[in-house]
C-alpha positions as CSV (number, residue, x, y, z in Angstrom):
1,M,-53.1,117.9,242.2
2,A,-51.4,116.2,245.0
3,A,-51.2,117.8,248.3
4,K,-47.8,119.1,249.4
5,H,-47.6,116.4,252.2
6,D,-49.2,113.5,250.4
7,P,-46.9,110.8,251.3
8,Q,-47.2,109.2,247.9
9,H,-46.7,112.5,246.0
10,L,-42.9,112.4,246.0
11,L,-42.6,108.7,245.7
12,Q,-44.8,108.7,242.6
13,R,-42.8,111.6,241.0
14,M,-39.6,110.1,241.7
15,L,-40.7,106.8,240.1
16,R,-42.2,108.5,237.2
17,A,-39.5,111.3,236.4
18,G,-36.5,109.9,238.3
19,P,-34.8,110.8,241.7
20,D,-32.5,113.7,239.9
21,T,-36.1,115.5,239.5
22,L,-36.4,116.0,243.2
23,S,-34.7,119.0,245.2
24,N,-32.5,118.7,248.0
25,Q,-35.3,119.3,250.3
26,E,-37.5,116.6,248.8
27,L,-34.9,114.1,248.9
28,V,-34.1,114.7,252.7
29,R,-38.0,114.4,253.2
30,L,-37.9,111.1,251.7
31,M,-34.9,110.2,253.7
32,L,-36.8,111.2,257.0
33,A,-40.0,109.6,256.2
34,P,-40.7,108.1,252.8
35,G,-44.2,107.0,253.6
36,A,-45.4,109.3,256.2
37,Q,-44.5,113.0,255.3
38,T,-46.1,115.5,257.4
39,P,-45.9,119.3,257.9
40,R,-43.3,118.4,260.6
41,T,-41.2,116.4,258.2
42,D,-41.1,119.3,255.7
43,A,-40.0,121.6,258.3
44,L,-37.4,119.2,259.7
45,A,-35.9,118.8,256.2
46,T,-35.7,122.6,255.8
47,Q,-34.2,122.8,259.3
48,L,-31.6,120.3,258.5
49,L,-30.7,122.1,255.1
50,N,-30.5,125.2,256.8
51,H,-28.5,124.0,259.7
52,F,-25.7,122.2,257.8
53,G,-25.8,124.4,254.7
54,S,-25.3,121.4,252.2
55,L,-25.8,117.7,251.6
56,R,-22.2,117.3,251.7
57,A,-22.0,119.1,255.1
58,M,-24.7,116.6,256.3
59,V,-22.6,113.7,255.3
60,K,-19.5,115.1,257.1
61,A,-21.4,115.9,260.3
62,S,-20.9,113.9,263.5
63,C,-23.5,112.2,265.5
64,A,-23.1,114.8,268.1
65,Q,-23.9,117.5,265.7
66,W,-26.9,115.6,264.3
67,L,-28.3,115.1,267.7
68,A,-27.9,118.7,268.7
69,I,-30.8,119.6,266.3
70,S,-34.1,119.5,267.9
71,G,-36.4,116.7,266.5
72,V,-33.4,114.6,265.5
73,G,-32.7,111.2,267.2
74,L,-30.4,108.3,266.7
75,S,-32.9,106.6,264.2
76,T,-32.7,109.7,261.9
77,Y,-29.0,109.9,262.2
78,S,-28.4,106.3,261.5
79,R,-30.8,106.4,258.4
80,F,-28.6,109.0,256.7
81,V,-25.4,107.4,257.8
82,A,-26.4,104.0,256.4
83,A,-27.6,105.7,253.2
84,N,-24.2,107.4,252.8
85,E,-22.3,104.0,253.5
86,F,-24.5,102.2,251.1
87,F,-23.5,104.8,248.3
88,R,-19.9,104.7,249.2
89,R,-19.8,101.0,249.0
90,S,-21.7,100.9,245.6
91,L,-19.2,103.4,244.2
92,T,-16.4,101.2,245.4
93,E,-17.8,98.2,243.6
94,T,-18.3,100.1,240.5
95,V,-14.8,101.4,240.4
96,T,-13.1,98.2,241.5
97,E,-14.9,96.2,239.0
98,R,-12.8,97.9,236.2
99,P,-10.1,95.4,235.6
100,I,-7.2,97.8,235.0
101,L,-6.5,101.2,236.7
102,N,-5.0,102.4,233.2
103,G,-5.6,106.0,233.6
104,A,-5.9,108.6,236.4
105,H,-9.7,109.0,236.3
106,A,-10.6,105.5,237.7
107,A,-8.1,106.0,240.5
108,R,-9.0,109.6,241.3
109,T,-12.8,108.6,241.4
110,L,-11.9,105.8,243.8
111,V,-9.8,108.0,246.2
112,L,-12.4,110.8,246.2
113,Q,-15.4,108.5,247.0
114,Q,-13.4,106.7,249.7
115,L,-11.6,109.9,251.5
116,G,-13.3,113.0,250.0
117,N,-15.7,113.4,252.8
118,E,-13.5,112.5,255.8
119,A,-13.4,115.1,258.6
120,R,-9.7,113.8,259.6
121,E,-6.8,113.1,257.4
122,H,-6.2,109.6,256.2
123,F,-3.5,108.2,254.1
124,A,-4.2,105.0,252.0
125,L,-2.7,102.7,249.3
126,L,-4.1,101.3,246.1
127,L,-2.4,98.1,245.8
128,L,-2.0,96.9,242.1
129,D,-0.9,93.7,240.4
130,S,1.6,93.4,237.4
131,Q,-1.3,94.5,235.0
132,H,-2.3,97.4,237.2
133,R,-5.6,95.8,238.4
134,L,-6.6,96.9,241.7
135,M,-6.0,94.2,244.4
136,A,-7.0,96.4,247.4
137,F,-7.5,99.9,248.8
138,R,-5.9,100.0,252.3
139,R,-6.2,102.8,254.7
140,L,-3.0,102.8,256.7
141,F,-2.8,105.9,258.8
142,H,-5.1,108.6,260.2
143,G,-4.4,111.9,262.0
144,T,-5.5,115.2,263.0
145,I,-7.4,117.6,260.6
146,D,-4.0,119.0,259.6
147,A,-1.7,116.0,259.3
148,A,-1.3,112.3,259.3
149,T,1.9,110.4,260.4
150,V,3.1,108.0,257.6
151,Y,5.8,105.4,258.3
152,P,7.5,104.0,255.3
153,R,8.4,100.6,257.1
154,V,4.6,100.1,257.5
155,V,3.9,101.0,253.8
156,V,6.7,98.5,252.6
157,Q,5.3,95.8,255.0
158,V,1.9,96.1,253.7
159,V,2.9,96.1,249.9
160,L,5.0,92.9,250.6
161,E,2.4,91.1,252.5
162,N,-0.1,91.9,249.6
163,N,2.5,91.0,247.0
164,A,1.6,94.1,245.2
165,A,3.5,94.8,241.9
166,A,2.9,98.7,242.1
167,V,1.0,101.1,244.3
168,I,-0.9,104.5,244.1
169,L,-0.5,106.7,247.2
170,A,-3.5,108.4,248.4
171,H,-4.7,110.9,251.1
172,N,-7.3,113.6,251.7
173,H,-7.1,117.3,252.8
174,P,-10.2,117.9,255.1
175,S,-9.7,121.5,254.4
176,G,-10.8,121.1,250.9
177,V,-7.6,122.6,249.6
178,V,-5.9,119.9,247.5
179,E,-2.8,121.5,246.4
180,P,0.1,119.5,247.5
181,S,2.1,120.8,250.3
182,D,5.9,120.7,250.8
183,A,5.2,117.8,253.4
184,D,3.2,115.9,250.9
185,K,6.1,116.1,248.4
186,Q,8.6,114.9,251.0
187,I,6.7,112.0,252.1
188,T,6.2,110.9,248.4
189,E,9.8,110.9,247.9
190,R,10.4,109.0,251.0
191,L,7.9,106.4,250.1
192,R,9.3,106.1,246.5
193,S,12.8,105.7,247.9
194,A,11.6,103.0,250.4
195,L,9.5,101.1,247.8
196,S,12.3,101.4,245.2
197,L,14.4,99.0,247.4
198,V,11.8,96.2,246.9
199,D,11.2,97.1,243.3
200,V,7.7,98.5,243.6
201,P,7.0,101.5,241.6
202,V,4.7,104.3,242.8
203,L,2.6,105.1,239.8
204,D,0.9,108.4,241.5
205,H,0.0,110.1,244.5
206,I,-3.7,111.5,244.7
207,I,-4.9,114.1,247.1
208,A,-8.7,114.5,247.5
209,G,-11.1,116.9,249.3
210,A,-14.2,119.0,248.7
211,G,-15.0,117.1,245.5
212,R,-11.7,117.6,243.9
213,T,-8.6,115.7,243.3
214,V,-5.0,116.2,242.3
215,S,-2.9,113.9,240.8
216,F,1.1,114.1,241.4
217,A,1.5,112.1,238.1
218,Q,-0.4,114.5,236.0
219,R,1.2,117.5,237.7
220,G,4.7,116.0,236.8
221,L,5.6,115.7,240.4
222,L,6.7,112.0,240.2
């Protein structure tokens, strides 16, 4: 049987049985040193998981939070950041390759992977053509962990510049509580009113956070 720290042991098992067979700790170990795992690598993987508590918390953590951990340098932090960005972009390509956003699922998936792990609140637009094909995903505003300031004038300007025929509004709740607030409902109505002046409908407003989403359209709030 392969030794616990055999540098080829995890790679061989992953290639043979698939990456989904690896534990969180084993995935972190491969990220730390795919070809040179040692007892120190194993200990650092355990330390990282114990410190952050979850893979999602590792993704959301800042550079300063990573570097505060003994044994972690910029190269380690950069490796995890790059891997997360690679995954985020691959998901974006997967979703945006769909020709038409003809249901809530595709839009919610896109919003979740773009905004779901952000530590601050961001407001974005999904700009659609007349067939509801996704033209662009545009982040427009960001704020504190509690709120983002949204300017209808800027939203209308971006919609006109991109010649969008319809839009989906999106933002995240870093707290993970995705229930729409009164402020969320108010800004939705303000933007609907502003965009109605240029004959551009708001098809939905999606809130993302902590792996979950809420759709205003599905809730009957539009």
